[in-house]
C-alpha positions as semicolon CSV with decimal commas, in nm:
position;residue;x (nm);y (nm);z (nm)
1;M;-0,001;-0,013;-0,008
2;P;0,150;0,339;-0,080
3;R;0,242;0,562;0,203
4;P;0,029;0,860;0,273
5;T;0,128;1,165;0,057
6;F;0,065;1,414;0,335
7;L;0,398;1,315;0,520
8;R;0,601;1,427;0,208
9;P;0,561;1,803;0,296
10;C;0,697;1,736;0,634
11;V;0,983;1,547;0,531
12;L;1,066;1,825;0,270
13;A;1,030;2,099;0,551
14;L;1,255;1,907;0,789
15;G;1,522;1,864;0,497
16;A;1,516;2,239;0,436
17;A;1,551;2,319;0,807
18;L;1,856;2,092;0,844
19;C;2,003;2,260;0,529
20;C;1,957;2,591;0,683
21;A;2,092;2,469;1,011
22;T;2,422;2,328;0,836
23;A;2,447;2,657;0,648
24;L;2,471;2,893;0,947
25;P;2,831;2,804;1,049
26;A;2,958;2,899;0,702
27;A;2,801;3,229;0,710
28;A;2,940;3,298;1,088
29;A;3,287;3,196;0,956
30;T;3,297;3,467;0,684
31;P;3,636;3,651;0,723
32;V;3,643;4,019;0,828
33;N;3,794;4,220;0,548
34;V;4,077;4,437;0,705
35;T;4,094;4,797;0,569
36;F;4,343;5,079;0,643
37;Q;4,303;5,444;0,690
38;P;4,483;5,674;0,452
39;N;4,845;5,738;0,534
40;N;4,828;5,475;0,825
41;P;5,006;5,143;0,750
42;W;4,825;4,977;1,067
43;A;4,496;4,840;1,138
44;Q;4,359;4,671;1,446
45;E;4,074;4,440;1,520
46;V;3,956;4,379;1,874
47;D;3,722;4,081;1,971
48;T;3,660;3,793;2,212
49;L;3,652;3,420;2,190
50;S;3,456;3,156;2,355
51;R;3,366;2,776;2,380
52;T;3,115;2,804;2,087
53;D;3,276;3,092;1,904
54;N;3,640;2,978;1,934
55;F;3,795;3,134;1,607
56;H;3,769;3,454;1,384
57;E;3,915;3,491;1,060
58;Y;4,045;3,814;0,891
59;A;4,121;3,864;0,517
60;V;4,396;4,135;0,405
61;D;4,531;4,225;0,070
62;V;4,893;4,351;0,063
63;A;5,073;4,503;-0,223
64;V;5,385;4,336;-0,366
65;G;5,699;4,485;-0,224
66;K;5,524;4,563;0,116
67;I;5,587;4,390;0,450
68;L;5,306;4,221;0,620
69;Q;5,326;4,219;0,989
70;I;5,096;4,057;1,261
71;N;5,097;4,123;1,633
72;L;4,862;3,952;1,876
73;I;4,789;4,107;2,198
74;T;4,604;3,900;2,463
75;R;4,625;3,817;2,839
76;D;4,518;3,471;2,754
77;P;4,808;3,232;2,666
78;N;4,582;2,992;2,487
79;V;4,495;3,251;2,218
80;F;4,701;3,187;1,886
81;F;4,691;3,290;1,521
82;K;4,799;3,121;1,194
83;I;4,813;3,277;0,848
84;R;4,777;3,131;0,500
85;Q;4,819;3,274;0,156
86;D;4,492;3,275;-0,085
87;G;4,449;2,926;-0,204
88;S;4,710;2,744;-0,005
89;R;4,673;2,473;0,228
90;R;5,000;2,534;0,400
91;D;5,044;2,764;0,715
92;L;5,287;3,032;0,687
93;V;5,295;3,044;1,068
94;D;5,105;2,883;1,354
95;T;5,190;3,041;1,692
96;Y;5,045;2,749;1,859
97;K;5,370;2,567;1,739
98;T;5,615;2,870;1,748
99;G;5,490;3,043;2,078
100;A;5,539;3,383;1,916
101;T;5,306;3,658;1,945
102;T;5,417;3,863;1,627
103;W;5,526;3,753;1,282
104;S;5,633;3,953;0,988
105;A;5,745;3,868;0,610
106;P;5,808;4,051;0,297
107;V;5,540;4,019;0,003
108;A;5,751;3,915;-0,294
109;T;5,493;3,723;-0,504
110;A;5,165;3,790;-0,670
111;A;4,967;3,591;-0,403
112;T;4,903;3,884;-0,192
113;H;4,579;3,786;-0,037
114;Y;4,620;3,651;0,325
115;L;4,376;3,484;0,564
116;I;4,451;3,544;0,929
117;H;4,298;3,278;1,176
118;V;4,273;3,377;1,549
119;Y;4,170;3,081;1,750
120;I;4,161;2,911;2,091
121;Q;4,118;2,548;2,182
122;P;3,763;2,506;2,318
123;G;3,892;2,283;2,599
124;A;4,123;2,570;2,707
125;V;3,820;2,831;2,757
126;Q;3,690;2,839;3,124
127;R;3,312;2,808;3,174
128;N;3,161;3,138;3,058
129;G;3,503;3,261;2,967
130;T;3,539;3,521;2,688
131;P;3,916;3,581;2,653
132;K;3,982;3,919;2,479
133;Y;4,239;3,990;2,207
134;A;4,366;4,272;1,977
135;L;4,499;4,182;1,649
136;Q;4,731;4,449;1,475
137;I;4,788;4,427;1,095
138;G;5,046;4,620;0,944
139;Q;5,144;4,649;0,567
140;Y;5,429;4,882;0,484
141;G;5,728;4,964;0,298
142;Q;6,016;5,171;0,412
143;A;5,873;5,453;0,207
144;D;5,561;5,456;0,405
145;L;5,750;5,493;0,729
146;R;5,972;5,780;0,640
147;V;5,928;6,141;0,725
148;P;6,095;6,418;0,506
149;A;6,468;6,451;0,558
150;T;6,591;6,694;0,803
151;P;6,859;6,932;0,688
152;V;7,169;6,959;0,903
153;T;7,306;7,313;0,937
154;F;7,649;7,402;1,090
155;T;7,708;7,716;1,278
156;A;8,024;7,913;1,250
157;G;8,302;7,789;1,491
158;N;8,131;7,472;1,562
159;P;8,236;7,168;1,357
160;W;7,960;6,954;1,522
161;V;7,568;6,919;1,510
162;Q;7,378;6,678;1,718
163;E;7,028;6,549;1,666
164;S;6,823;6,328;1,895
165;G;6,492;6,128;1,805
166;T;6,296;5,813;1,833
167;L;6,200;5,540;1,614
168;D;5,847;5,364;1,631
169;S;5,634;5,130;1,434
170;Q;5,505;5,423;1,220
171;G;5,839;5,594;1,167
172;S;6,120;5,326;1,165
173;A;6,359;5,544;0,977
174;R;6,490;5,914;0,996
175;D;6,694;6,089;0,711
176;Y;6,941;6,365;0,764
177;T;7,112;6,570;0,474
178;A;7,430;6,760;0,493
179;D;7,618;6,963;0,231
180;I;7,989;6,909;0,278
181;A;8,254;7,106;0,096
182;A;8,550;6,971;-0,100
183;G;8,862;6,927;0,141
184;Q;8,647;6,867;0,449
185;T;8,617;6,544;0,651
186;L;8,258;6,422;0,724
187;A;8,223;6,233;1,061
188;V;7,911;6,064;1,177
189;N;7,851;5,890;1,532
190;L;7,552;5,704;1,643
191;V;7,475;5,697;2,016
192;T;7,202;5,458;2,129
193;N;7,125;5,205;2,405
194;D;6,917;4,985;2,145
195;P;7,129;4,740;1,943
196;K;6,849;4,734;1,683
197;V;6,906;5,077;1,581
198;H;7,155;5,145;1,298
199;F;7,282;5,412;1,062
200;K;7,406;5,427;0,710
201;V;7,548;5,708;0,490
202;A;7,494;5,756;0,121
203;S;7,585;6,002;-0,149
204;N;7,511;6,012;-0,520
205;G;7,306;5,684;-0,478
206;Q;7,584;5,496;-0,331
207;T;7,588;5,363;0,021
208;L;7,934;5,431;0,193
209;V;7,873;5,268;0,519
210;D;7,598;5,071;0,679
211;N;7,665;4,975;1,048
212;A;7,414;4,690;1,036
213;T;7,672;4,506;0,858
214;S;7,994;4,690;0,950
215;N;7,907;4,685;1,329
216;V;8,074;5,031;1,399
217;S;7,927;5,338;1,587
218;K;8,159;5,596;1,424
219;W;8,258;5,660;1,079
220;S;8,451;5,929;0,899
221;A;8,564;5,990;0,546
222;P;8,744;6,283;0,345
223;V;8,536;6,459;0,091
224;A;8,711;6,505;-0,235
225;T;8,422;6,674;-0,416
226;A;8,157;6,899;-0,270
227;A;7,840;6,665;-0,228
228;T;7,516;6,631;-0,045
229;Y;7,524;6,324;0,207
230;T;7,221;6,155;0,343
231;V;7,257;5,982;0,683
232;S;6,970;5,739;0,768
233;V;6,902;5,624;1,108
234;Y;6,680;5,318;1,108
235;A;6,536;4,995;1,252
236;D;6,371;4,689;1,120
237;P;5,994;4,781;1,157
238;A;5,931;4,426;1,280
239;T;6,141;4,489;1,583
240;L;5,911;4,782;1,674
241;P;5,575;4,669;1,742
242;P;5,295;4,943;1,812
243;G;5,339;5,094;2,132
244;T;5,712;5,085;2,159
245;R;5,976;5,306;2,045
246;A;6,385;5,318;2,028
247;G;6,577;5,643;2,113
248;Y;6,899;5,771;1,951
249;T;7,143;6,058;1,922
250;V;7,323;6,105;1,577
251;Q;7,635;6,327;1,561
252;F;7,760;6,508;1,248
253;G;8,109;6,657;1,217
254;H;8,261;6,857;0,936
255;Y;8,620;6,994;0,961
256;A;8,920;7,040;0,765
257;Q;9,109;6,712;0,668
258;S;9,423;6,832;0,859
259;D;9,219;6,868;1,177
260;T;9,120;6,614;1,432
261;Q;8,793;6,712;1,618
262;A;8,670;6,558;1,922
263;A;8,301;6,457;1,907
264;P;8,068;6,611;2,169
265;A;7,952;6,382;2,453
266;G;7,673;6,161;2,347
267;S;7,305;6,180;2,475
268;T;7,033;5,912;2,484
269;A;6,759;6,115;2,657
270;A;6,513;5,945;2,428
271;P;6,341;5,624;2,563
272;A;6,516;5,283;2,534
273;A;6,384;4,997;2,320
274;G;6,040;4,863;2,457
275;A;5,945;5,180;2,643
276;P;5,582;5,278;2,582
277;A;5,546;5,540;2,309
278;T;5,391;5,863;2,457
279;G;5,471;6,114;2,178
280;S;5,639;6,158;1,860
281;S;6,006;6,190;1,764
282;S;6,186;6,494;1,866
283;N;6,482;6,671;1,701
């Protein structure tokens, strides 16, 4: 005997309900598209996790030639993040395995869409717990972090000029320019308590010294032809997460090649590395 046909609408309705029920998690897992404000290489996302809502995902597009940096700030040691490039099944990093709270890498290929997965193991969440986190996303190049170069002006009778400043996540390099006449000696000294702060000297597109590789804090050279020299004080942006800054003093000397001039006493009044940032760089 055929089954009553009035049961079929019920079966269909139940099936539709099940389909809707299984579709909900996919909608809830839609990544948040990360956007950046003009002239700001950093964005921040703040949220909480729980046993039933134990991960959030964020999508970010980064241009080739930039550096992508991720910082995770949380009081709960069980919150982690991992990153994948678009279309890849391999994690670039999983901080559950590395124990790190920050990660950065240059974007060198055309695969510039990244998915950031912030998560917690459900069993690590206390009952009714809602651990909070802040996810900081940076995408920058050195050009994004530079301010206009500061001209160095020497006064009569004083062969030395001294400039002090700080570097931070939104300004990890400072440039200074000096016009030096032929027959002079140019001297540059870097005074800092932070081993991550370096300097380099360039002229006519050629780097003359970079103390990140030469490991010197003082440099001098005779000037055969009048030229403009650029002295860059810089740090790797990945070593300066938001909220920290590194202080330095840079000294510029110019004097006749037959003279020997003692540099002024150094000063590092600016904060040491890791100090909370409370203001902009000072000159």
